[in-house]
N, C-alpha and C positions, 0 to 999 in steps of 0.2 A: 613375218619372221625376217629379220635382217640378215643379209649376207655378210659373211666375214671374208674380206678380200685378203688374199695372200700376196704380198708384194716382195719382190726382190729389187736389187738396185736398178734394174732397167725400167722398172715401173714408176720410179719416183718422180720423174719429170711429168708423167701423166697425171699425178695426183691432184694438183691444184686445178686442172682443167675440168674435173668432174666433181670436185668437192662441194661446190655450191648447190649441186642437185640433190644433196642428201636430204632425207625427210627428217633428220634428227639434228638437234641443235649442236651437239658436241661430237667431234670426231676424236677417237682415241687411237694414237699411233703406238702400237705395242711392239717394242723391239726386244724379242725374247725367243728362245728356242720353242718351236711349236709343231714339231713333227708328229708322226703317227705312233711313235713308241709310247707305251703306257708308263714307262719309267720317267723320272725326273732327269733333266730339266724340261724335256718336251711336254710332259704332262702338265706342268705349271702353265706354260704359255697357252696350250690348247684349251684346258679347262677354264682358265681365266678369260680368254677371248670369248668362249661360248657364253659365259655368264654376263660379261660386259656388254655383249651384243644385244642383250635384252633392254638396255638403257641407252646405248650409244652406237654410233657407227664405228666399227673397229677395223683397222688396217694392220696387218701383221707383216713383220720384217725379220729377216735373218740378222741376228745380232753381231755376226762376225764379218760382215761385208764392209767395204769402204764406201763412203759417200755421205750425203746429208739429206735431211727432209726439211723442206721449207714450210713453215707453219702457215695455215690459213686461219680465218676467223674462228675463234672458239675451239682451237685445237689443243689437245693434251698429249704430251709425250711421256710415255712410261717405258722403262726398260732397264736393261743390263748394260753397264758401261764396260765393254771389253777392255782388258788391260792393254791391248795393242792400240797405238795411236792411230788417228784418222779413221777409226771405225765409226759406224753409223750413229749410235747414241751420243758418243763423245763430241762429234762435230755438230750434230743437230741441236743439242741443248744450248749451244752458245748463240743461236740465232734469236733475234728479237721477235716477239709476236705470240709466243706460247701462252695459253691460258694457265696451264700448270705444267711443271716438269717434275716427274717423280722417279727417282732412282729406285730400282727394285732388284735386289740381288742378295746372295748369301752373305752373312756377316759372322765373323769370329775374330776375337782379338788375341787368340793364343799365339798367332804368328803374324807379325806385321806384313810380311810379304803377300799374304792372302788378300788384303783389302786396302793396303796403303795407297794404291793408285786412285782411290776415290777421294783422297784428300783435296786434290785440285778440282775435282768434279763437283763435289757437294755444294760449293759456293754458288753454283749455277742452278741448283735444284731447290724446289720448295720443301720437299720432304724426302727422307730416305726410308723406304719400306724394307726393313731388314729381315730377310728370311733366315731365321735362326732359332735355336732352342732357348728355353727360359734360363738355362744355366748361364749362357753368354749375355743375354739381354739384361738380366738382373745385376750383372757385374760391370756394366759399361762404365759407370761412374768411378770405378776403381781401376780402370784400364788406361792405357795410353791414348784411347780414343774418346775420353770423357768429353772433350770439346765438341764432339759430334752429337752428343745426346739430345740437345734440343730439337734437332731435325729428325730424329729417329723414331719410327713406329714399328712395333713388333708384329711380324707375320710368322705364325706357325704354319708349317706345311699342311697339306691336305692329301687325301687319297680317295679314289673312287673304288668302293668295295666291290662293285660289279666287275672291275678289271682285275681284282685280286680276291677271288672267291675263297671261302673257308675251305681249307684242305685237311687240317689236322683234326681228325675225328676222335682218335684214341692215342694217348701218350704211351710211349714205351715204358716197360716196367722199371721200377727203381733200380739203379745201378747200370742200366743199359741205355740210358738216354743220350741223345746226340745233339751236337752243337753245329750250326751252320753259319758260315760267313759268306756274304754276297758282296761282290765288288770286283773291280779290275785294277790292275797296276798301271800307273801312269805318273806324270810329273807332279801330281798333287797327292800321290798315295802316301807320302810321308805323314800327312795328317791322320791317316788311318792307323798308324802306329803298329804296323804288321809285326815287327820284331817282338813286341809284347805278347801278341796273340800266339806267336810261335813258342815263346817261353811258357805260356799257360798250357798249351797243348803238351809240351814236353814234360811238364810237371804233373800231368794227369794221364799216365800211360794206359789206363784202362778205359779211357773215354774217347769216343769217336768225334773228330772234328773234320768238317768238310768245307771246301772253298768252291763256291759256284761263281765262275767268272774267269776271265783271261788271266792266267798266272802260271808261273813255273812252280816247281816243288818247293814247299816250305816246311821242313822238318816233318812232324807227324800229321800235319794237316793234309788231308786227302784232296788232290786237285780234281774237281768234278767237271772242269771245262766250261766254256762259254755256254750260257743257257738262255733259251727263249721261254720265259715263264708263261707264255700263252699256249704252249703245247702240253699235251697230256703226259708225255714222258717226263718233262721237267717238273710238272706239278706232282706227279707221282713220287719223284725224287724228294721234293720238298716235304711231302707228307711223311717221309721216313725219319725226319728230324723233329726235335722237340723244342729247341731253343734257337733263336736268331741272335748271334753275338757280334758285337763290334766294340773295339777298345781304343777308339781314336783319342789322340792327344790334343788336337786342334780341329775338331770336326764340327761344323755349324749345327746341323741337325739332320743326319743321314735319313733319306727317305726309306732306306731299307728297313729301318725300325718299324715304320708304319706298315710297310709291305708284309713284314713278318707277322705283325699283329693281325692284319687282315686275314692272312693264311691260317691263323690260329696258333702260330708258334709263340712262345713266351720270349720277349726281347730282353737281352742282357747287354748293358753298355756302361762305359765310363761316364761320369758326369760331363767330362770334356767332349762327349759326343752330343751334348746339348740338352738331353732329356733328364731332368731331375724333378723330384717331388711327386712322382706318380707311383703309387704302391704296386701297381701291376707291371711296371717297367723296372726291372732289377738293375740296380747300380752296383758296379764293382769299382774299387779304387784304382786310380792310375799309379803305377810304380810300386804297388804292394802285392807282390806275387803270392805270398803266403795267405793274405786275407782274401784275395780274389779266388784262389783255389778252394779255400774254406767255404766261400759262398756258393761256388759252382758245385761242390760236393754236396752241399745242403740241398741244392736243387735236384741233384741226382737222386737223393733219398727222400724227397718230399712226397707226401701222400698224393695220390691222384687228384683228390678233391681240391687240394690247394692249387694245382695247376689249372684245373677247369674253372675255378673261381677267378683266377688271374686272366685266363683267356676271355671269359665273359666280360670282365671289367674292361679289358682292352677293346673289345668290340663296342662297348658303350662309349668309350672315349672317342673312337673313330666316328661314331654316329653323332655325338654331341659337340665335338670340337675339331678334330683333325679331318676336316672335309673341305671340299672346294667351295661350297656355298658360303661358309664362314670366311674363308680366305678372300673370296671375291667381294663380300660385303665390306671387308676392311679396306680393300682397294677403292671401292666406290666411295667410301667415307673420305678417303684421302683426295679423290678427284673432286668431290663436292666441297671439301673444306677450303677455307681461305687462309689456312695456316701457312706461314712461310718464315719460321724463325731463323735467326742467324746462329751460326756455330759460336761457341764460346772462344775467348782469346786463347791462344796457344803459343808457347815459346818458339823462338826462331830455331833453337836446337832441336826441338821436337819436329818441326817442319822439315828440317834438314834430314833428320833420321828417317822420316817417312819417305822423302824423296829417294834416299839411298835404297830403302826397302823396295820402293816401286821399281827402280832401275835394276835391282837384282832379283826380281820376281822369277821363280822357276820357269815361267812361260818364256820370258826373254832368253834365259839360258838355253832352253830347249830350241828356240829359234836359231841359235847359233850352232847347234849340233847339225853337221852336214847330213847325217843319216835321217834327220827329221825335217830338214829344211823344205824338201819338195812337198811333203805332206802338209806342212803349215802354209806353204804358198798356195796350195790348192784350196785349203780351208778359207783363206782370206782373200781370194780373188774376187773380182767383180762378177757376181753370179748372173747368169742369163737364163736360167730355167726356173 
């Protein structure tokens, strides 16, 4: 069984000194969150590293530190290019000698600010493993990022059902069913389109809506506080609800949808949350309050057997598709592939617009906020632990 080494910036100089002692031909340098949390993005890095380690020597790095990794023979670089300059993946990918360089991060073209910083990074990558829902991936050719399409490969998220056990055994009676939103507020929360959720709750005064996560009060949505879903108390709270709802406007593919499915809740989301074409994942329209309320009221009144059928269908989806084995197999395919297509030509005006979007990324604006500067500085320091 291969060890997975966890590296911080202070370990990088040591890397080349022991690399040649590896029993395995290929070393994968994975620059991605990989902490112990069962939620994404940490779950992505941890589960991917575990599976890749069956085929390769895997070294893990914090994606938000400054520095660079110097490649050795047969080394592969995979990871997230932090929007902040001089961070690890951004600097490392420009060094000569990599066998493969694979960008792996969330993708959504509903808001240029979210991914525009990848424009100047992609030219140094062999492929872009885009973690996104089928709604966004199917529409790339109609977007302002159509020139990226030759490099892009679709990665659906996965989930470990053992970490999110089935909790919903019995649905509430018709007319008394409840909707749960899971998330926190932050500089990317505008993608979650919370004002629309507030409108929906206001238009359904007889229906309970709850928010599990760090938030202030939002209209009729009951704040449930920050929750650790590994605890019995929080899991009991989840079991009180029937539906997991999110109404994002530019959301790649929230992992909370899969978490809700695993728990046994029925997911409800806008197509712009990434998930479309699944009969057991209920879509509501963006910007059509009347139609959305009509669909939710239909779910309130649906016979129990309809909800149980959707619940079972969702569990089958998790077993057959939305799992880490399938996710890792796709990454392995990209590692072993020799594909390295070029992006399509793009106009100078579009390049200029993407640069402007990159420089006006909400992250950069938050860095300028003196109230958050100290927190960001701690996040991006050279780590020693």
